[in-house]
C-alpha positions in Angstrom: 0.0 0.0 0.0 1.3 3.4 -0.9 0.6 6.7 0.8 -3.1 7.5 0.5 -4.2 3.9 0.1 -7.2 3.1 2.4 -8.9 0.2 4.2 -12.5 1.0 5.1 -14.2 0.3 8.4 -16.7 1.6 10.8 -16.7 2.8 14.4 -19.8 3.1 16.5 -22.0 5.3 14.3 -19.3 6.8 12.1 -17.6 5.6 8.9 -13.8 5.6 9.1 -10.8 4.6 6.9 -7.3 3.6 7.6 -4.8 5.5 5.4 -1.2 4.6 5.1 1.4 7.4 5.3 4.8 6.9 3.8 6.4 9.2 6.4 5.8 11.2 9.6 5.8 14.3 7.3 2.4 13.2 6.1 1.1 14.4 9.5 1.2 18.0 10.5 3.0 18.8 13.7 -0.3 19.9 15.2 -2.0 16.6 14.2 0.8 14.5 15.8 1.0 16.6 18.9 -2.8 16.2 19.3 -2.3 12.4 19.9 -2.0 11.3 23.5 1.5 11.0 24.9 3.3 12.7 22.1 3.5 16.3 23.2 5.0 18.2 26.2 2.5 19.3 28.7 0.2 16.3 28.2 -0.9 15.9 31.8 -3.6 13.3 31.1 -1.4 10.8 29.2 2.1 11.9 30.2 4.8 12.8 27.6 7.0 10.2 26.0 9.7 12.1 23.9 10.5 8.9 21.9 7.1 9.0 20.2 7.3 12.8 19.6 7.1 14.3 16.2 10.6 15.7 16.7 12.2 12.3 17.4 10.4 10.2 14.8 10.9 12.9 12.1 14.6 13.1 12.9 15.0 9.4 12.4 13.4 9.7 8.9 14.9 13.0 7.9 18.4 11.9 8.8 18.1 8.7 6.7 18.3 6.4 9.6 14.7 5.0 9.4 13.9 4.9 5.7 13.4 2.3 2.9 17.1 2.1 2.2 17.9 0.9 5.7 14.9 -1.5 5.8 12.5 0.8 7.7 10.0 2.0 5.1 7.4 4.3 6.7 3.9 2.8 6.7 2.3 4.9 9.5 -1.4 4.3 9.9 -3.9 7.2 10.1 -7.4 6.4 11.3 -9.7 9.0 9.8 -13.4 9.9 9.6 -15.1 10.0 6.3 -14.4 13.7 6.3 -10.7 13.2 6.8 -10.5 14.1 10.5 -7.7 12.3 12.3 -8.9 10.0 15.1 -5.7 8.1 15.8 -2.4 6.8 14.4 0.1 4.0 14.7 3.8 4.5 14.0 4.6 1.7 11.6 7.3 0.5 9.2 7.5 -2.0 6.5 10.6 -4.0 7.5 12.8 -6.1 5.2 14.8 -7.5 8.2 14.5 -7.8 12.0 17.5 -5.6 12.9 17.2 -2.7 15.4 14.1 -4.1 17.1 15.3 -5.8 20.4 12.4 -8.3 20.3 13.9 -11.2 18.5 11.8 -13.1 15.9 14.7 -14.6 13.9 13.6 -18.1 14.9 10.1 -17.5 13.5 11.4 -16.1 10.2 13.8 -19.0 9.8 11.2 -21.6 10.5 8.6 -20.0 8.1 11.1 -19.7 5.3 12.4 -23.3 5.7 8.7 -24.4 5.4 8.5 -22.4 2.1 6.9 -19.2 3.4 8.1 -15.6 3.0 8.5 -13.9 6.3 9.8 -10.5 5.0 8.6 -7.9 4.5 6.6 -7.6 7.7 4.8 -4.7 9.4 6.5 -3.3 12.5 4.9 -0.9 14.9 7.8 0.4 16.9 10.2 3.3 17.6 13.2 2.3 15.5 16.3 1.3 17.4 14.6 2.1 20.7 13.7 -0.6 23.2 11.6 1.7 25.4 8.0 1.2 26.5 5.5 3.7 25.1 2.1 4.3 23.6 1.7 2.5 20.3 -2.0 2.9 19.5 -2.2 6.7 19.6 -5.6 8.3 20.2 -6.5 11.9 19.4 -7.2 13.8 22.6 -10.9 14.0 23.3 -11.8 10.9 21.3 -13.1 7.7 22.9 -10.0 5.7 23.6 -11.4 2.2 23.5 -13.2 2.7 20.2 -10.3 4.4 18.4 -7.8 1.8 19.7 -10.0 -1.1 18.5 -10.2 0.6 15.1 -6.4 0.9 15.0 -5.9 -2.7 15.9 -8.4 -3.8 13.3 -6.7 -1.5 10.8 -3.3 -3.1 11.4 -4.8 -6.5 10.6 -6.5 -5.1 7.5 -3.3 -3.5 6.2 -1.4 -6.7 6.9 -3.8 -8.7 4.8 -4.0 -6.1 2.0 -0.2 -5.9 1.8 0.0 -9.6 1.7 2.8 -9.7 4.3 3.4 -12.4 6.8 2.8 -10.5 10.0 2.4 -7.4 12.1 4.3 -6.7 15.3 3.8 -4.2 18.1 6.8 -4.0 20.3 7.5 -2.4 23.7 3.8 -1.6 24.0 1.9 -0.5 27.1 -0.2 -3.2 28.7 -3.5 -1.4 27.9 -2.5 -1.4 24.2 -1.7 -5.1 24.4 -5.1 -5.9 25.8 -6.8 -4.2 22.8 -4.5 -6.0 20.4 -5.1 -9.4 22.1 -8.8 -8.8 21.7 -8.3 -8.3 18.0 -6.4 -11.6 17.6 -2.8 -10.6 18.2 -0.5 -12.9 20.2 0.9 -11.7 23.5 4.7 -11.9 24.2 6.6 -10.9 27.3 10.2 -10.2 28.1 12.4 -8.7 30.9 14.0 -5.3 31.5 15.3 -3.6 34.6 14.0 -0.2 35.8 14.7 2.1 38.7 11.7 3.3 40.7 11.9 6.6 42.6 9.9 6.0 45.8 9.8 9.7 46.6 13.5 9.9 47.5 14.8 13.4 48.3 18.5 12.4 47.9 20.6 9.6 46.7 21.3 8.7 50.3 17.6 8.2 50.8 17.8 5.6 48.1 20.9 4.0 49.5 19.1 3.6 52.8 16.7 1.1 51.2 19.6 -1.3 50.3 21.0 -4.0 52.4 24.1 -2.9 54.3 26.5 -5.0 52.3 25.0 -3.8 49.0 25.1 -0.2 50.1 28.8 -0.3 50.9 29.5 -2.0 47.6 27.6 0.7 45.7 29.5 3.5 47.4 32.8 1.8 46.7 31.9 1.3 43.1 31.0 4.9 42.6 34.2 6.1 44.2 36.4 3.8 42.1 34.6 4.8 38.8 35.9 8.4 39.3 39.3 7.5 40.8 41.4 8.5 37.8 40.6 12.2 37.8 37.2 11.7 36.1 34.4 14.2 36.6 30.8 14.0 35.3 28.8 16.7 33.5 25.1 16.8 32.8 24.4 18.5 29.5 21.0 19.5 28.2 19.3 22.3 26.3 21.8 24.9 25.1 24.7 22.8 26.4 24.3 20.4 23.5 26.7 22.1 21.0 27.9 20.5 17.8 31.3 19.9 19.5 29.6 17.9 22.2 27.7 15.9 19.6 31.0 15.2 17.8 32.4 13.8 21.0 29.4 11.7 21.8 29.1 10.4 18.3 32.7 9.2 18.5 31.8 7.2 21.7 28.7 5.9 20.1 30.4 4.7 16.9 33.2 3.0 18.8 30.8 1.0 20.9 28.2 0.4 18.2 30.8 -0.9 15.8 31.9 -3.5 18.3 28.4 -4.5 19.2 26.5 -4.5 15.9 29.1 -4.0 13.2 27.5 -0.8 11.9 25.9 1.7 14.2 22.2 2.5 13.4 22.2 6.2 14.0 24.0 8.8 11.9 25.9 11.9 13.0 23.2 14.0 11.3 20.5 12.4 13.5 22.1 13.7 16.7 22.4 17.3 15.2 18.7 17.1 14.4 17.5 16.0 17.8 19.8 18.7 19.3 17.9 21.3 17.2 14.4 19.9 17.7 14.2 18.6 21.2 17.3 19.7 23.2 15.3 20.3 26.4 14.2 16.6 26.3 17.8 15.3 26.2 20.3 14.6 28.9 23.9 13.7 28.0 25.8 12.3 30.9 29.5 13.0 29.9 32.6 11.8 31.7 35.7 14.1 31.5 39.3 13.4 32.1 42.4 15.6 31.5 40.3 18.3 29.9 38.4 16.2 27.4 35.3 14.0 27.3 36.1 10.3 27.3 32.7 8.6 27.7 29.0 9.5 27.6 25.4 8.2 27.6 22.3 9.8 26.1 19.0 9.8 27.9 15.6 11.3 27.0 13.5 13.1 29.6 9.7 12.4 29.7 7.1 13.9 32.0 7.6 11.0 34.5 10.5 8.9 33.3 14.1 9.1 32.2 14.8 6.8 29.2 18.4 5.7 29.0 19.6 4.8 25.5 23.1 4.7 23.9 26.5 4.7 25.7 30.1 4.8 24.4 33.6 5.5 25.5 37.1 6.0 24.1 38.9 5.1 27.3 38.2 2.1 29.5 38.0 2.6 33.3 36.6 0.3 36.0 32.9 0.8 36.7 32.7 3.9 34.5 29.9 2.4 32.4 27.8 1.7 35.5 28.4 5.2 36.8 27.6 7.0 33.6 24.6 4.9 32.6 22.9 3.8 35.8 24.1 5.7 38.9 24.0 9.1 37.3 20.5 8.4 35.9 19.3 7.7 39.4 20.8 10.9 40.6 19.1 12.9 37.8 15.7 11.2 38.4 15.8 12.0 42.1 16.8 15.6 41.4 14.0 16.0 38.8 11.5 14.0 40.8 11.0 11.6 37.9 9.3 8.3 38.9 11.1 5.8 36.7 14.4 5.2 34.9 14.2 2.8 32.0 17.8 1.8 31.3 17.3 0.0 28.0 17.3 -3.7 27.0 18.8 -6.6 28.8 21.5 -6.4 31.5 21.1 -8.4 34.8 24.0 -6.4 36.1 21.5 -3.5 36.6 19.9 -5.6 39.4 22.8 -5.0 41.8 22.6 -1.3 41.1 19.0 -0.8 42.3 17.1 -1.6 39.2 14.2 -4.0 39.5 13.0 -6.6 37.0 10.0 -5.5 34.9 7.9 -7.4 32.5 7.8 -5.9 28.9 5.0 -6.6 26.5 4.6 -7.0 22.7 1.8 -8.2 20.4 2.1 -10.1 17.2 -0.4 -10.8 14.4 0.6 -13.8 12.3 -1.4 -14.2 9.1 -0.5 -17.8 8.2 -2.5 -20.2 10.4 0.2 -22.8 10.7 2.9 -20.3 11.8 0.4 -18.6 14.1 -0.4 -21.8 15.9 3.3 -22.7 16.3 4.2 -19.2 17.6 1.2 -19.2 20.0 2.4 -22.4 21.5 5.9 -21.1 21.9 4.7 -17.9 23.5 2.7 -19.7 26.1 5.8 -21.5 27.3 8.0 -18.4 27.0 5.6 -16.3 29.1 5.7 -18.9 31.9 9.5 -18.8 31.8 9.6 -15.0 31.8 7.3 -14.9 34.8 9.4 -17.5 36.7 12.6 -15.6 36.0 11.0 -12.4 37.1 10.1 -13.9 40.4 13.6 -15.3 40.8 15.3 -12.0 40.0 13.0 -10.1 42.4 14.1 -12.3 45.2 17.7 -11.3 44.5 17.4 -7.5 44.4 19.7 -5.6 46.8 16.9 -4.0 48.8 16.5 -4.5 52.5 14.1 -7.4 53.2 12.6 -5.7 56.3 11.3 -2.9 54.1 9.5 -5.3 51.8 7.5 -7.2 54.5 
């Protein structure tokens, strides 16, 4: 389906259509900001900067999330018969499964061995970003349940009309997954580690919730991470100069090249987000001998800090933990943010005060045979994720007397 193609449907007493947009630019800024969770100052839904117009447009305008890289924009617009926007879904037609962090390589291999064609597929996600957020976006003032049901049905209709194997909604909020399950999507779970700010006034308040041995270990780790003349800067807003982005990009490329072979994000992307959303960005930068040697980028929401990429050009003991995890906790406490989401994977976060959290995704598989096989696999996987979550929760560093 190209931009402007439609799938017709009906909500309550009103005709509607699903229109496919080839880029975020097919929405006006006002249209996108009118969707719940996408704009600063949204007190009802909360603001998630990673589904903002500024972030998603930067991914496309910089050439990071475009057809050439296997992320062809196929964003869904739910409209009335008169063309009024009711809701939207950030979607991409994918020719691979890179940059998603919810792994379906086994599904694609099995389907193609059986003679099927898994790619292209429809992917509802924020590219290269394993962060929970709204996926079924509803225009403020509209009936949420009705619009979300229309969006879920629209995703299935577009999948069928395109003739692709599947549609995937990853790092979704639980309430969106409930709607998608009711529409026939399969539910998948996974594990991350998040810090929860329980009204702490200072970092010492947080430390007081840890067992004595863990508290001492944390203090020692933080001292040793800065032992070689290293200092930490928090950079946001006007602090984010092109020179700073040059430094951070060097860290990002060094680490990304070793992890993935080719980093996903371009230097131009960082300039664009610096221009478009600087007040929503926190760079935690480590300095030694007058120059920056490591850094981590975070995004600031209304209630959460979202940790993303890290890199360095000098290796120092525990510096990664200090820059990515401890400093994020410091910032969240100072800004009175409720949560720090520190990215995908990493059981090492557990010892640093981050708790196990269940993540959710939803998957529509068009082929009945593949759908049945995936459904059986997901039932067993959900049980294992739940079991592992219970086990990890028992091994958090927190004082047991505070949890009784």
